[in-house]
Every structure is written in structure tokens, then in C-alpha cells.
C-alpha positions as CSV (number, residue, x, y, z in Angstrom):
1,X,-5.5,-16.7,13.9
2,X,-7.1,-13.3,14.0
3,X,-5.2,-10.1,14.5
4,X,-6.5,-9.8,18.0
5,X,-5.4,-13.4,18.8
6,X,-1.9,-12.6,17.4
7,X,-1.6,-9.5,19.6
8,X,-2.6,-11.5,22.6
9,X,-0.2,-14.4,21.7
10,X,2.7,-11.9,21.5
11,X,2.1,-10.5,24.9
12,X,4.7,-12.3,27.1
13,X,3.6,-13.2,30.6
14,X,5.5,-11.4,33.4
15,X,7.4,-9.5,30.7
16,X,10.0,-12.3,30.5
17,X,8.6,-15.9,30.4
18,X,6.0,-17.6,28.3
19,X,3.7,-19.7,30.5
20,X,1.3,-22.3,29.1
21,X,3.7,-24.8,27.7
22,X,4.1,-25.9,24.1
23,X,0.6,-24.7,23.0
24,X,1.3,-21.2,24.3
25,X,4.7,-21.3,22.5
26,X,3.1,-22.3,19.2
27,X,0.5,-19.4,19.6
28,X,3.4,-17.0,20.3
29,X,5.3,-18.1,17.2
30,X,2.2,-17.8,15.0
31,X,1.6,-14.3,16.4
32,X,5.2,-13.4,15.7
33,X,4.9,-14.6,12.1
34,X,1.8,-12.5,11.6
35,X,3.6,-9.5,13.1
36,X,6.5,-9.9,10.8
37,X,4.2,-10.2,7.8
38,X,2.4,-7.0,8.8
39,X,5.6,-5.1,9.2
40,X,7.0,-6.3,5.9
41,X,3.8,-5.2,4.2
42,X,4.4,-1.7,5.5
43,X,7.8,-1.5,3.8
44,X,7.4,0.4,0.6
45,X,8.1,-1.6,-2.6
46,X,8.3,-0.4,-6.1
47,X,5.4,-1.7,-8.2
48,X,6.5,-3.4,-11.4
49,X,5.3,-1.6,-14.6
50,X,3.6,-3.9,-17.1
51,X,3.9,-3.3,-20.9
52,X,0.4,-3.5,-22.3
53,X,1.3,-2.6,-25.9
54,X,3.2,-0.2,-28.0
55,X,2.5,3.2,-29.5
56,X,4.8,4.7,-32.1
57,X,7.4,2.0,-31.2
58,X,7.4,3.0,-27.5
59,X,6.1,0.7,-24.8
60,X,2.8,1.7,-23.2
61,X,2.4,1.0,-19.4
62,X,-1.2,0.8,-18.3
63,X,-0.8,-1.5,-15.3
64,X,1.4,-2.1,-12.3
65,X,2.2,-5.5,-10.8
66,X,2.6,-5.9,-7.1
67,X,6.1,-7.3,-6.4
68,X,4.7,-9.2,-3.3
69,X,1.6,-11.1,-4.6
70,X,1.7,-10.4,-8.4
71,X,-1.7,-8.7,-8.5
72,X,-2.2,-6.2,-11.4
73,X,-3.8,-2.8,-11.0
74,X,-4.2,0.2,-13.2
75,X,-1.5,2.9,-13.1
76,X,-4.0,5.7,-13.2
77,X,-5.5,4.5,-10.0
78,X,-3.6,6.1,-7.1
79,X,-3.1,3.0,-5.0
80,X,-0.7,3.5,-2.1
81,X,-1.3,-0.2,-1.2
82,X,-1.8,-3.3,-3.3
83,X,-5.6,-3.8,-3.5
84,X,-5.0,-7.6,-3.1
85,X,-2.4,-8.1,-0.3
86,X,-2.0,-4.7,1.3
87,X,1.7,-4.3,0.4
88,X,2.7,-0.6,0.6
89,X,3.7,0.8,-2.8
90,X,6.2,3.6,-3.5
91,X,4.6,6.2,-5.7
92,X,6.6,8.9,-7.4
């Protein structure tokens, strides 16, 4: 299902009822699931720092891990969103 199809599936006929029977209800539920996923991706999550080694006995953090999909990306890159899944990242 595309984004446009999800938007159309979420539009309720007459503002109250869903017409079109079971197929229309399934489309509506798929669209609702996509909308929920999109809203959850907008919630800021803290990236997980990854220890890549040690310097003078202290951990060195060169990478972040996305808490949503597990993708790794460099800390020095100023990503506000995960480059893999689009999850919004909190950045201090």
C-alpha cells in the first residue's frame, strides 16, 4: 500500500460509516496501521551509543544505533532521523 492509498483508505465515507464491505474495512485497517507507524517514527528516540574501542582505558563512541531498526550510523554525522527507517532521533 502506498502513502496515498493509505490516506485514501483512512478517509471515512460520510464522516461516520465505512462503505464497501470487508475489502474496504481491510484497506482502512492497513491505512490505519501505516498512519500509526508514521506517527511513531516522528516520536523522538535516543540513539544508542556503540563502544567501538577504548582510549586510555575510556570507551570510545564512534557510532549510534537506531533503537527502532538497529541500523548503525556515525556519531559525527548530524542525523536527525535514522538513515534506514526514518525514526526521529533526539540530539543533544
